N, C-alpha and C positions, 0 to 999 in steps of 0.2 A: 505493499500499499504506500501511496506517495502523500506527502504532507508537504502542503504550501510551504513556501519559503516565508512568508509572514508568520505562520502557525508555528514553523520551526522556531522562529526567533521568539515569539510570545512565550513559547513553551520554556526554553531556555531561558528567559528573562524571570520567570515565574518560579523556577525553580531554584535559581540563583539568588535571588531577591533576598534581603533580611528585613524581616517583618519591622513595620514602624514601631511596636512597643518591645522589642527585644533590647536586651540590655547591651551596654557596649562589650563587645568582646576584650579579653584580657590583652593587654599590649605585647606583642610577641615580641622575642628577641631581635626578630631580623629588622625591626622598625627601629633600631636604635642608631643608626646613621641617619636615617629619617629624621629623629627627634633633634638632631643637632639643629636644622634649620627650620624645623616647623612645629609649632605647636597644634594641640589636638580638643582644646577644652573650649567649651561655649564663652566668649568674650577676652579669652587671652588673646593677646596683641601678637601681630604677625612679627616673625623674626626676618631672616635672611629668604625666607620662603614664606609663604601664606600659611593661615591658621586653616588646618583642615577639618574642622568642624562642620558637619554635614555637608561633606563633598560631593556624596553619592547624588546624582543627577543634577548636579550643579554645572551650569557652565563654565569652562576654562577661562580662567583670568577675569573673573567676576567678584573678588573679595574686595569691597570699597575701601579704599584707600590704599592698598598695596600695589605697588610699583611694577607692572608685569611688564615682561618684553613684548614690545610689537608682536611677536610671534605668537606667543601665548595669549594676549588680548585677542588676534585674530584667528585663532585656531577654528574657531567654529565648533568645538565639540562639547558635549556633555559626560561628565564623568560615570561610566556606567561601569560593572565588574570589568568585561573585557576591556573595556579601554582603559581603565586604571592598569590592569596586570600587564598589557602592552606598554603603557606609558612607565609603571615600576620595571618593568624590564629591559625597555631602550627607550628612553625620553626622545631624545632625538630623531628616530624614527615615527614617531607619534608625532611631535610637535617640532619640526624642523627650525633651527634659528632660538630654540629655546635656552635663556639664561642657566637653567638649572646645572650647576658642576656636576651634578651626580652622574656618573656614567651608565647605571643600569644595576639589576640584580639578576645575575647569571642564572640563578634557580629557578624556573618557573613557578617550581612549589612555595619557595618562599614569597614569591610576589603575589602569589594567590592569597596567602596568609596577609600579605602588609594589605591586600586590596581589601580583605573580608574585615579585617580589623578598623579600614577607616570606613568602609561602609556602614559597619556597627555605630559610629559615633553619630547619634542622632540626638 
């Protein structure tokens, strides 16, 4: 049986979504390098990178008051689980011209754990 592409995408989104009432996940050890530049709690001031609180579904380059690179402001992407995993794995492939100094997480499982953690921040 064939499933329409739109239906498959909806199914994947439903299966990978973090419920709105879910408690934040425990910060994974792999996030330590990210925490050097990013805060993750509501209301915390952005550092070298923007605060990542409620990043799920947010448009790239949209935290008020943060000085994003032109590439990030113009990226036109929203932070879904697959997009976050891709960005964490290879930031420059997802947003060419990003100023983020991080080269990427080589382990796709660690990237997925980081993405899931970020998506749990509600």
